[in-house]
C-alpha positions in Angstrom: -17.1 -14.1 -41.4 -19.6 -16.7 -40.3 -19.1 -20.1 -41.9 -22.3 -21.5 -40.4 -25.4 -19.6 -39.7 -29.0 -19.6 -38.6 -31.7 -17.0 -39.1 -35.4 -16.5 -39.2 -35.8 -14.5 -42.4 -35.3 -16.1 -45.8 -34.8 -13.9 -48.9 -34.2 -14.5 -52.6 -31.4 -12.4 -54.3 -31.1 -12.2 -58.1 -27.7 -12.0 -59.8 -26.8 -9.9 -62.8 -27.0 -12.8 -65.2 -30.6 -13.7 -64.1 -29.8 -16.5 -61.6 -31.0 -16.3 -58.0 -30.2 -17.8 -54.6 -32.2 -18.4 -51.5 -30.3 -16.8 -48.6 -30.8 -15.8 -45.0 -30.9 -12.4 -43.4 -29.5 -12.1 -39.9 -27.5 -9.8 -37.6 -23.8 -10.5 -37.1 -20.8 -8.9 -35.4 -19.0 -7.1 -38.2 -15.6 -5.4 -38.5 -13.6 -4.5 -41.6 -10.4 -3.8 -39.6 -10.4 -6.4 -36.9 -11.2 -3.7 -34.4 -14.4 -1.9 -33.5 -16.8 -4.8 -33.8 -20.5 -4.0 -33.9 -23.7 -5.6 -34.9 -25.0 -5.1 -38.5 -27.5 -7.0 -40.8 -25.9 -9.3 -43.4 -27.1 -11.8 -45.9 -25.4 -15.2 -45.8 -25.7 -18.7 -47.1 -23.6 -21.8 -47.9 -22.1 -20.3 -51.1 -22.0 -16.7 -49.8 -20.6 -16.5 -46.3 -21.2 -12.8 -45.9 -22.8 -10.2 -48.2 -22.7 -6.6 -46.9 -25.2 -4.1 -48.1 -24.5 -0.8 -49.8 -25.5 1.0 -46.6 -22.4 -0.4 -45.0 -20.0 -0.3 -47.9 -20.8 3.3 -48.9 -18.7 4.4 -45.9 -16.0 4.4 -48.5 -12.7 3.0 -47.2 -10.7 1.7 -44.2 -7.1 1.0 -43.2 -6.0 -2.6 -42.5 -3.5 -3.4 -39.8 -0.6 -2.9 -42.2 -1.7 0.6 -43.0 -3.1 -0.1 -46.5 -6.1 1.9 -47.6 -9.0 -0.1 -49.0 -11.6 1.8 -51.1 -14.9 0.2 -52.2 -15.8 3.0 -54.7 -19.4 3.0 -53.8 -20.8 6.5 -53.6 -23.7 7.6 -51.4 -27.1 7.4 -52.9 -27.9 10.6 -54.8 -30.8 12.8 -53.8 -32.4 13.6 -57.2 -35.6 15.6 -57.7 -38.1 13.5 -59.5 -40.4 14.6 -62.3 -43.3 12.8 -60.6 -43.3 15.5 -57.9 -44.4 18.2 -60.5 -47.8 19.8 -60.1 -50.5 19.0 -62.7 -49.9 15.3 -62.8 -53.0 13.1 -62.0 -53.4 10.6 -59.2 -56.6 9.2 -60.9 -55.7 5.9 -62.6 -58.6 6.4 -65.1 -57.9 10.0 -66.0 -58.6 11.0 -69.6 -57.5 14.2 -71.3 -59.1 16.3 -74.0 -56.8 17.4 -76.8 -57.4 21.0 -77.8 -57.7 20.4 -81.6 -60.4 20.3 -84.2 -62.4 17.1 -84.3 -60.5 14.7 -86.5 -61.9 13.7 -89.8 -60.6 10.1 -90.1 -60.9 7.7 -93.1 -64.3 6.2 -93.5 -64.9 2.6 -94.4 -65.9 1.9 -98.1 -68.3 -0.8 -97.1 -70.6 -1.4 -94.1 -69.2 -4.1 -91.7 -71.5 -5.7 -89.2 -70.1 -8.4 -86.9 -72.0 -10.0 -84.0 -70.4 -10.1 -80.5 -68.7 -13.4 -79.8 -68.3 -15.0 -76.4 -65.7 -13.2 -74.2 -63.6 -14.1 -71.1 -65.9 -14.5 -68.1 -63.4 -12.7 -65.9 -63.7 -9.6 -68.0 -67.5 -9.1 -67.8 -67.7 -7.1 -64.6 -64.6 -5.0 -65.2 -65.6 -4.2 -68.8 -69.1 -3.2 -67.7 -67.6 -0.8 -65.2 -65.2 0.5 -67.8 -68.0 1.2 -70.3 -70.0 3.1 -67.7 -66.9 5.2 -66.8 -66.1 5.9 -70.4 -69.6 7.0 -71.1 -69.5 9.4 -68.1 -66.2 10.8 -69.5 -67.9 11.2 -72.9 -65.4 9.0 -74.6 -68.2 6.8 -75.8 -71.9 7.4 -76.3 -75.0 5.4 -77.2 -75.9 5.2 -80.9 -77.8 3.4 -83.6 -75.6 2.4 -86.5 -75.6 -0.2 -89.3 -71.9 -0.9 -88.4 -71.0 -3.2 -85.5 -67.8 -4.8 -84.3 -67.3 -7.3 -81.4 -65.6 -6.3 -78.1 -62.3 -7.9 -77.5 -61.2 -7.4 -73.9 -57.4 -7.4 -73.2 -55.9 -8.0 -69.8 -53.0 -5.6 -69.0 -49.8 -6.9 -67.3 -51.0 -5.3 -64.0 -54.2 -7.4 -64.1 -56.6 -4.6 -65.2 -58.6 -4.8 -68.4 -58.4 -2.7 -71.5 -61.5 -2.1 -73.7 -60.5 -2.9 -77.3 -62.8 -3.8 -80.1 -62.1 -6.3 -82.8 -61.9 -4.0 -85.8 -60.3 -6.5 -88.2 -63.3 -6.5 -90.5 -63.5 -2.7 -90.4 -59.8 -2.4 -91.0 -60.0 -4.4 -94.2 -62.4 -1.9 -95.8 -60.8 1.3 -94.4 -58.8 3.4 -96.9 -55.0 3.6 -96.4 -53.1 6.4 -94.7 -49.4 7.2 -94.9 -47.9 5.7 -91.8 -46.1 8.1 -89.5 -45.1 5.9 -86.6 -41.3 5.5 -86.5 -39.7 2.1 -86.6 -39.0 0.8 -83.1 -35.6 -0.6 -84.0 -34.6 2.7 -85.6 -35.5 4.5 -82.3 -33.4 2.0 -80.4 -30.4 2.7 -82.6 -30.9 6.5 -82.2 -31.2 6.3 -78.4 -28.1 4.0 -78.3 -26.1 6.7 -80.1 -26.8 9.3 -77.4 -24.7 7.4 -74.8 -26.6 9.4 -72.1 -25.9 9.4 -68.4 -29.4 10.3 -67.2 -32.9 9.5 -68.6 -36.6 10.3 -67.9 -39.8 9.0 -69.5 -43.3 10.3 -69.8 -46.3 8.1 -70.8 -49.4 10.0 -71.7 -52.6 8.7 -70.0 -55.2 7.2 -72.3 -53.8 9.2 -75.3 -56.2 7.7 -77.9 -59.2 8.6 -75.7 -58.0 12.3 -75.6 -58.4 12.8 -79.4 -61.9 13.8 -80.6 -63.4 12.3 -83.8 -65.7 14.2 -86.1 -69.4 13.2 -85.7 -69.7 11.9 -89.3 -66.8 9.5 -88.8 -68.1 7.9 -85.6 -70.9 5.4 -86.7 -68.3 3.0 -88.2 -66.8 2.4 -84.8 -70.1 1.0 -83.2 -70.1 -1.9 -80.8 -72.7 -3.6 -78.7 -72.7 -4.4 -75.0 -75.5 -6.0 -73.1 -78.0 -5.1 -75.9 -77.0 -1.5 -76.1 -75.0 -0.1 -79.0 -72.3 2.4 -78.4 -69.7 4.2 -80.5 -66.5 6.1 -79.9 -66.4 9.9 -79.7 -62.7 9.7 -79.3 -60.0 7.6 -81.1 -60.6 3.9 -80.4 -58.0 1.2 -79.7 -57.8 -1.6 -82.2 -58.5 0.5 -85.3 -55.7 0.4 -87.9 -55.0 4.2 -88.0 -55.3 5.1 -84.4 -51.6 4.8 -83.7 -50.7 6.9 -86.7 -53.1 9.7 -85.9 -52.1 9.7 -82.2 -48.4 9.8 -82.9 -48.9 12.7 -85.4 -50.9 14.8 -83.0 -48.5 14.2 -80.1 -45.6 15.1 -82.3 -47.4 18.2 -83.5 -48.1 19.3 -79.9 -44.5 18.8 -78.9 -43.1 20.6 -82.0 -45.4 23.6 -81.6 -44.5 23.9 -77.9 -40.8 23.9 -78.7 -40.0 20.7 -76.9 -36.3 19.9 -76.2 -34.6 17.0 -77.8 -36.5 13.8 -77.3 -37.7 10.6 -78.9 -41.3 9.7 -79.2 -43.1 6.5 -80.0 -46.9 7.2 -80.1 -47.7 8.2 -76.5 -44.3 7.4 -74.9 -41.6 10.1 -74.7 -38.0 9.9 -73.4 -35.5 12.7 -72.7 -31.9 12.3 -71.8 -28.8 14.3 -70.8 -25.5 14.3 -69.0 -26.9 15.5 -65.6 -30.0 14.9 -63.6 -30.7 18.6 -63.6 -30.6 18.8 -67.4 -33.0 15.9 -67.7 -35.3 17.3 -65.1 -35.6 20.6 -67.0 -36.2 18.8 -70.3 -38.8 16.5 -68.8 -40.5 19.4 -67.0 -40.8 21.3 -70.4 -42.3 18.3 -72.2 -44.8 17.7 -69.4 -45.8 21.4 -69.5 -46.3 21.3 -73.3 -48.4 18.1 -73.1 -50.7 19.3 -70.3 -51.2 22.7 -72.0 -52.2 20.8 -75.2 -54.9 19.0 -73.2 -53.4 15.6 -72.6 -53.5 14.0 -69.1 -50.5 12.4 -67.5 -50.6 10.0 -64.5 -48.1 10.7 -61.8 -47.1 7.0 -61.6 -46.3 7.0 -65.4 -43.6 9.6 -65.1 -40.2 8.1 -64.4 -36.8 9.8 -63.7 -34.4 11.4 -63.8 -32.5 8.2 -63.3 -29.3 6.6 -64.4 -31.2 3.7 -65.7 -34.8 3.5 -67.1 -37.1 1.4 -69.2 -38.3 2.7 -72.6 -40.0 0.6 -75.3 -39.7 -2.4 -72.9 -35.9 -2.1 -72.8 -33.6 -1.1 -69.9 -31.3 1.8 -70.8 -28.1 2.7 -69.0 -25.2 4.7 -70.3 -26.6 4.4 -73.8 -26.6 0.6 -73.6 -29.5 -1.7 -74.1 -30.1 -4.3 -71.4 -32.7 -7.0 -71.0 -34.7 -6.1 -67.9 -34.4 -8.5 -65.0 -38.1 -9.0 -64.8 -38.1 -10.1 -68.4 -35.3 -12.6 -67.7 -37.1 -14.0 -64.7 -40.4 -14.3 -66.7 -38.7 -16.2 -69.5 -36.6 -18.5 -67.3 -39.7 -19.4 -65.3 -41.7 -20.5 -68.4 -42.6 -24.2 -68.5 -42.0 -26.3 -71.6 -44.8 -25.6 -74.2 -47.4 -28.2 -74.7 -49.1 -26.7 -77.9 -48.1 -24.8 -81.0 -49.7 -21.7 -79.6 -47.6 -21.9 -76.4 -44.5 -22.4 -78.5 -45.2 -19.4 -80.6 -45.8 -17.4 -77.4 -42.5 -18.4 -76.0 -40.7 -17.6 -79.3 -42.4 -14.2 -79.3 -41.1 -13.5 -75.8 -37.4 -14.5 -76.5 -37.4 -13.3 -80.2 -37.7 -9.7 -79.2 -34.2 -10.0 -77.7 -32.6 -11.9 -80.5 -30.0 -9.2 -81.2 -28.5 -9.9 -77.8 -28.0 -13.6 -78.6 -25.3 -15.0 -80.9 -26.7 -17.7 -83.3 -30.2 -17.2 -82.1 -31.9 -18.6 -85.3 -29.7 -21.8 -85.1 -30.6 -22.3 -81.4 -34.4 -22.0 -81.8 -34.7 -23.8 -85.1 -36.1 -27.0 -83.5 -38.8 -24.8 -81.8 -39.9 -23.2 -85.1 -40.1 -26.7 -86.6 -43.0 -27.7 -84.3 -44.9 -24.5 -85.0 -45.2 -25.0 -88.8 -48.7 -25.7 -90.1 -47.7 -28.9 -92.0 -46.1 -30.4 -88.9 -47.8 -32.0 -86.0 -46.8 -30.7 -82.5 -44.3 -33.1 -81.2 -42.0 -32.0 -78.3 -38.9 -34.2 -78.3 -35.4 -34.1 -76.8 -34.2 -31.7 -79.6 -36.9 -29.2 -78.7 -36.3 -29.5 -75.0 -32.6 -29.0 -75.5 -33.2 -25.9 -77.6 -35.8 -24.6 -75.0 -33.3 -24.9 -72.2 -30.4 -23.5 -74.2 -32.2 -20.3 -75.3 -33.3 -19.7 -71.7 -29.7 -20.1 -70.6 -28.6 -17.7 -73.3 -31.1 -15.1 -72.2 -29.7 -15.1 -68.6 -26.2 -14.6 -70.0 -27.1 -12.1 -72.7 -24.7 -9.1 -72.9 -25.8 -5.4 -73.1 -25.5 -3.8 -76.5 -24.0 -0.4 -77.3 -23.5 2.4 -77.0 -22.9 3.5 -80.6 -19.7 5.5 -80.4 -18.2 7.9 -83.0 -14.8 9.3 -83.7 -11.7 8.4 -85.6 -10.4 6.3 -82.8 -13.4 4.0 -82.9 -13.2 1.0 -85.2 -16.4 -0.8 -86.4 -15.7 -4.5 -86.9 -18.2 -6.7 -88.7 -17.7 -10.5 -88.2 -19.5 -12.6 -90.7 -19.8 -16.4 -91.2 -21.7 -18.8 -93.3 -22.8 -21.8 -91.2 -24.3 -25.1 -92.2 -27.8 -23.9 -91.6 -27.5 -20.2 -92.3 -25.5 -17.0 -92.2 -24.6 -15.1 -89.0 -22.9 -11.8 -88.3 -22.1 -9.5 -85.4 -21.0 -5.9 -85.1 -18.5 -4.7 -82.6 -16.9 -1.3 -81.8 -13.4 -1.2 -80.5 -11.6 1.8 -79.1 -7.9 2.2 -78.4 -6.9 -0.1 -75.6 -9.9 -2.5 -75.9 -8.9 -6.0 -76.9 -12.3 -7.1 -78.3 -14.6 -4.1 -77.9 -18.3 -3.8 -77.2 -21.0 -5.6 -79.2 -23.7 -3.6 -81.0 -25.7 -6.6 -82.1 -25.8 -10.2 -83.2 -27.8 -11.4 -86.2 -28.5 -14.8 -87.7 -31.1 -16.4 -90.0 -31.6 -19.7 -91.9 -31.0 -20.2 -95.6 -34.0 -19.3 -97.7 -35.1 -21.3 -100.8 -32.1 -22.0 -103.1 -29.6 -20.3 -100.8 -28.9 -23.7 -99.2 -27.5 -24.8 -102.7 -25.0 -21.9 -102.9 -21.3 -22.7 -103.1 -19.2 -22.1 -100.0 -18.0 -18.8 -101.4 -21.4 -17.6 -102.3 -22.6 -18.3 -98.8 -19.8 -16.3 -97.4 -20.7 -13.4 -99.7 -24.3 -13.7 -98.7 -23.3 -13.4 -95.0 -21.1 -10.4 -95.8 -23.9 -8.7 -97.8 -26.5 -9.2 -95.0 -24.0 -8.1 -92.4 -23.1 -4.9 -94.3 -26.8 -4.0 -94.7 -27.4 -4.5 -90.9 -24.3 -2.6 -89.9 -25.2 0.3 -92.1 -28.5 0.7 -90.2 -26.6 0.8 -86.9 -23.5 2.9 -87.6 -24.6 4.6 -90.9 -23.0 4.3 -94.3 -20.5 7.1 -93.9 -18.2 5.3 -91.4 -15.4 2.9 -92.2 -16.3 -0.7 -91.7 -13.7 -3.5 -91.0 -15.2 -6.6 -92.6 -14.0 -9.8 -91.0 -15.3 -12.8 -93.0 -14.0 -16.4 -92.8 -13.3 -16.3 -96.6 -12.3 -13.4 -98.8 -15.2 -11.8 -100.6 -14.2 -8.3 -101.7 -11.9 -9.8 -104.5 -14.9 -11.4 -106.2 -16.9 -8.1 -106.0 -14.2 -6.1 -107.7 -13.2 -8.6 -110.4 -16.4 -7.8 -112.2 -16.8 -11.5 -113.0 -19.6 -13.9 -112.3 -18.3 -17.6 -112.3 -20.0 -20.1 -114.5 -20.2 -22.5 -111.5 -22.2 -20.1 -109.4 -25.7 -21.1 -108.1 -27.1 -17.7 -107.2 -28.9 -15.9 -110.0 -27.4 -13.1 -112.0 -29.7 -10.6 -110.3 -28.5 -11.8 -106.9 -24.8 -11.4 -107.9 -25.5 -8.0 -109.3 -27.2 -7.0 -106.0 -24.1 -8.2 -104.0 -21.7 -6.5 -106.3 -23.6 -3.2 -106.3 -24.0 -2.9 -102.5 -20.6 -4.2 -101.4 -18.5 -2.2 -104.0 -20.6 0.9 -103.4 -20.1 0.6 -99.6 -16.3 -0.1 -100.1 -15.8 3.1 -102.1 -17.7 5.4 -99.7 -15.8 8.5 -98.5 -12.2 9.1 -99.4 -10.2 6.3 -101.0 -7.8 6.6 -98.1 -9.1 5.2 -95.9 -11.7 3.3 -98.0 -15.2 2.7 -96.6 -14.8 -1.1 -96.4 -11.6 -2.9 -95.4 -11.4 -6.7 -95.4 -9.7 -8.7 -92.6 -9.7 -12.5 -93.3 -10.4 -14.5 -90.2 -10.0 -18.0 -91.6 -9.0 -19.7 -94.9 -10.0 -23.3 -94.8 -8.2 -25.9 -97.0 -11.1 -26.8 -99.3 -11.5 -27.4 -103.0 -14.9 -25.8 -102.8 -13.6 -22.5 -101.4 -13.1 -20.9 -104.8 -14.9 -20.8 -108.1 -13.5 -20.6 -111.6 -14.2 -17.1 -113.1 -15.2 -17.3 -116.7 -18.2 -15.2 -117.7 -17.5 -11.5 -117.4 -20.2 -9.2 -116.1 -19.6 -5.6 -117.1 -21.2 -2.7 -115.2 -22.4 0.4 -116.9 -21.6 3.8 -115.5 -23.5 4.7 -112.4 -25.4 7.9 -111.7 -24.0 9.9 -108.8 -26.0 10.3 -105.6 -28.8 12.7 -106.3 -27.5 15.1 -103.6 -24.2 15.3 -105.5 -25.7 16.2 -108.8 -25.1 19.9 -109.9 -28.3 21.9 -109.6 -28.5 22.3 -113.4 -28.3 18.5 -113.8 -31.1 17.7 -111.3 -33.7 18.7 -113.9 -32.7 15.6 -115.9 -33.2 13.2 -112.9 -36.3 11.0 -112.5 -37.3 8.6 -109.7 -39.2 5.4 -110.8 -41.2 2.8 -109.1 -44.0 0.3 -109.8 -46.5 -1.8 -107.8 -49.2 -4.4 -108.3 -52.1 -5.6 -106.2 -55.3 -7.5 -106.5 -58.4 -5.3 -106.8 -61.6 -7.4 -106.6 -60.7 -10.5 -108.6 -58.1 -8.9 -110.9 -54.5 -7.9 -110.7 -53.7 -4.2 -111.4 -50.3 -2.7 -111.9 -49.2 0.9 -111.8 -45.9 2.5 -112.9 -45.0 6.0 -111.8 -42.2 8.5 -112.3 -41.4 11.4 -109.9 -39.7 14.5 -111.2 -38.0 16.1 -108.1 -37.4 19.6 -109.4 -40.8 20.0 -110.9 -42.4 18.1 -108.0 -44.8 16.4 -110.5 -45.8 12.8 -111.2 -46.6 10.8 -114.3 -48.1 7.3 -114.2 -49.5 4.6 -116.4 -51.7 1.7 -115.2 -52.9 -1.7 -116.6 -54.4 -5.1 -115.7 -52.6 -8.4 -115.1 -48.8 -8.7 -115.0 -46.7 -8.2 -111.8 -45.0 -5.5 -109.8 -41.7 -6.2 -111.6 -43.5 -5.6 -114.9 -44.7 -2.3 -113.5 -41.1 -1.3 -112.6 -40.0 -2.0 -116.2 -42.9 0.2 -117.5 -41.8 2.9 -115.1 -38.3 2.8 -116.7 -39.9 3.0 -120.1 -42.0 5.9 -119.0 -38.9 7.8 -117.8 -37.3 7.3 -121.2 -40.4 8.5 -122.9 -40.4 11.7 -120.8 -36.7 12.4 -121.5 -37.3 11.8 -125.3 -40.4 14.0 -125.3 -38.6 16.8 -123.4 -35.5 16.4 -125.7 -33.1 15.9 -122.8 -29.5 15.4 -123.6 -29.1 12.8 -120.8 -31.2 11.1 -118.1 -30.4 10.1 -114.5 -32.7 7.2 -113.4 -33.0 6.5 -109.7 -34.7 3.2 -108.7 -34.9 1.1 -105.6 -35.1 -2.1 -107.7 -31.9 -4.0 -108.0 -33.3 -5.9 -111.0 -34.0 -2.7 -112.9 -30.6 -1.2 -112.0 -28.8 -4.5 -113.0 -30.7 -4.8 -116.3 -29.7 -1.3 -117.3 -26.1 -1.7 -116.0 -25.2 -4.9 -117.8 -28.0 -7.2 -119.0 -29.5 -5.1 -121.7 -26.6 -5.6 -124.1 -26.4 -9.3 -123.4 -30.1 -9.8 -124.0 -29.9 -8.0 -127.3 -26.9 -10.1 -128.4 -28.9 -13.3 -127.5 -31.9 -12.2 -129.5 -33.8 -11.3 -126.3 -33.6 -14.8 -125.0 -31.9 -16.4 -121.9 -31.1 -20.1 -121.9 -33.2 -20.5 -125.0 -36.3 -18.9 -123.6 -37.7 -15.4 -124.2 -36.9 -13.0 -121.4 -39.7 -11.6 -119.4 -41.4 -8.4 -120.8 -39.2 -8.8 -124.0 -41.1 -6.2 -126.0 -40.8 -3.5 -123.4 -37.1 -4.2 -123.0 -36.6 -4.0 -126.7 -38.2 -0.6 -126.7 -36.1 0.5 -123.8 -32.9 -0.7 -125.6 -33.8 1.3 -128.7 -34.4 4.5 -126.7 -31.2 4.0 -124.7 -29.1 4.0 -127.9 -30.2 7.5 -128.6 -29.7 8.9 -125.1 -27.0 9.1 -122.4 -28.6 7.1 -119.5 -27.0 6.8 -116.0 -28.6 4.7 -113.3 -28.4 4.6 -109.5 -29.9 2.1 -107.1 -31.5 3.8 -104.0 -31.6 2.0 -100.7 -35.3 2.0 -99.8 -34.7 0.8 -96.2 -32.5 3.5 -94.8 -33.6 4.7 -91.3 -35.5 8.0 -91.4 -32.9 9.7 -89.2 -30.3 9.2 -92.0 -32.6 9.8 -95.0 -31.4 12.3 -97.6 -33.2 14.1 -100.3 -32.6 11.1 -102.5 -34.4 8.8 -100.2 -37.3 11.2 -99.8 -37.7 11.6 -103.5 -37.6 7.8 -103.8 -40.5 7.7 -101.2 -42.4 10.1 -103.4 -42.1 7.7 -106.4 -43.2 4.8 -104.1 -46.3 6.7 -103.0 -47.1 7.7 -106.6 -47.0 4.0 -107.6 -49.4 2.8 -105.0 -52.8 1.7 -106.2 -55.8 3.2 -104.4 -58.5 0.6 -103.6 -62.1 1.8 -103.4 -63.5 -1.4 -102.2 -62.3 -4.8 -101.1 -64.6 -7.8 -100.8 -64.3 -9.8 -97.6 -64.9 -13.5 -97.4 -66.1 -14.2 -93.8 
């Protein structure tokens, strides 16, 4: 191999960790065996004497002079038929489809909003003018006369082109609410991670919003002005609060009616996967056929795959694993140190999306967040520079996450720790023969409010609690979890005692106890759902707390899905909410009866959402009393309500409805609840309101019904501009 070199062509090669080297391309005499020398291009440099390309190494193997066989294990490049070769795809970069549905009646603003056009980016003037003319010719927009008006807000795309968006913030404030239907992006990532696919393909619908027609009576509110002429949208506009929800729903409906194969969808982006390229091609072909038949348009350049790796939702996917794309790494590492708060926020936004790939992320970037706070002046010092350089280094070294594996041989290990500045936790999966396993995610955050004053044990319990919640979202709640804290925490949860020396509130302790003990008992007792493995036991007087005050738990209600059918008629789901309407606070308490599919609610002025939740409990008891039920199963997503009914009610009564010498909140309502509970068998269950949709049961869906019933409709909101 050449130890010195000279060449005419210089190239830059990036490594897998994001670093790069400037090297030289030249021709050299090459032989793998010491015989049969011939010329072949190589890349060389001071630290890389000879880099051979795949075109040379794919020859497979050779025998050395001693007769040993050397194999490189590099297969020939696969010839795979691409979805982009299918007929019906458009070469037109500005193509717009026309969805074959009725014109959509969308929510209409409750108040006229008229905002004048403000000054826009000079570079956008000519492109936006051309775009408006083209959209008018495509009948996406048309001239109008309307009392409404919103300013244009041009947005430059990553490819340098411009997108016509309108600043509908004023309109959005007075637009009635809709039930959101767009899935959570993190939930989609977890689901795709669990597929552990070998091949992928993605389809991006062209100008999907502009393909959806709006009913004429709904159009005036979307008016905007350009060069003295007022226009409005005949199709769904970008920038309006409900456009994403409506678009996602219509794309989902089209795919469902067309019998689309298994896929994931995020608004107008679709991904399919499989074990072979042929399988993925067939799935992608079917999806494209359905979308084109429905009236959507698809650009040829926006169809990718089948491929062993692909980008979806900005993430690189390969073998079910999430990677940071190389172009993202290069972009972040090339960023110069910020000079303003806005630039710092922009940098944090770029790296923050990848925080699950970076251990102790929040601790590393804490100095950067410090300079973005409103109360602080922007001052970039050595601490900020060190954090800036360190987080860029961490990005280049970030590991891939996943895939989420299942099976009895897979062990889910959750490491938790309470640091000086906040808790951190990481989730790993380990199969037989793996020493450490594969990471599924890293999490960290700073202490909030009084958490910084917690005892050492309380901080460790907090870290375990947050870790268990995060792990349940990734691997579900039905799998066994090996909890590896630095201090033992399960013992405190099962003792049923809250020490007098604790700093966390009773409500917080109840929340910890309820979640962790419930998670520990999931499934069969052998094996239990949660097993503790202590990683460290420091010699410290502060490591333990003296248990004195007993906290007794009342009997829990079983999961709704496990109730016998004849018992479900005695189950009620409760919720409450509060919001400002005009200049006044209004609360609403609601109860959902799952078997009758009916709602009862009460409303009032003043008070808080917590008060509304108490009134919902009271309403549920009133219903049970009125119906002369022998027992009542209450399901609530409020830890405070569940804890009060489990253990505080009796204590409050014994203390004459006071706590620490002061009347408890909503004392009269709680006294009424206590009186009713004495005459009725009441069982309570806390429902996790943040479970991913893919794992939601009937219990979670009924809880959502109670949540919807408790929402306060607002007819008009005054804006202060």
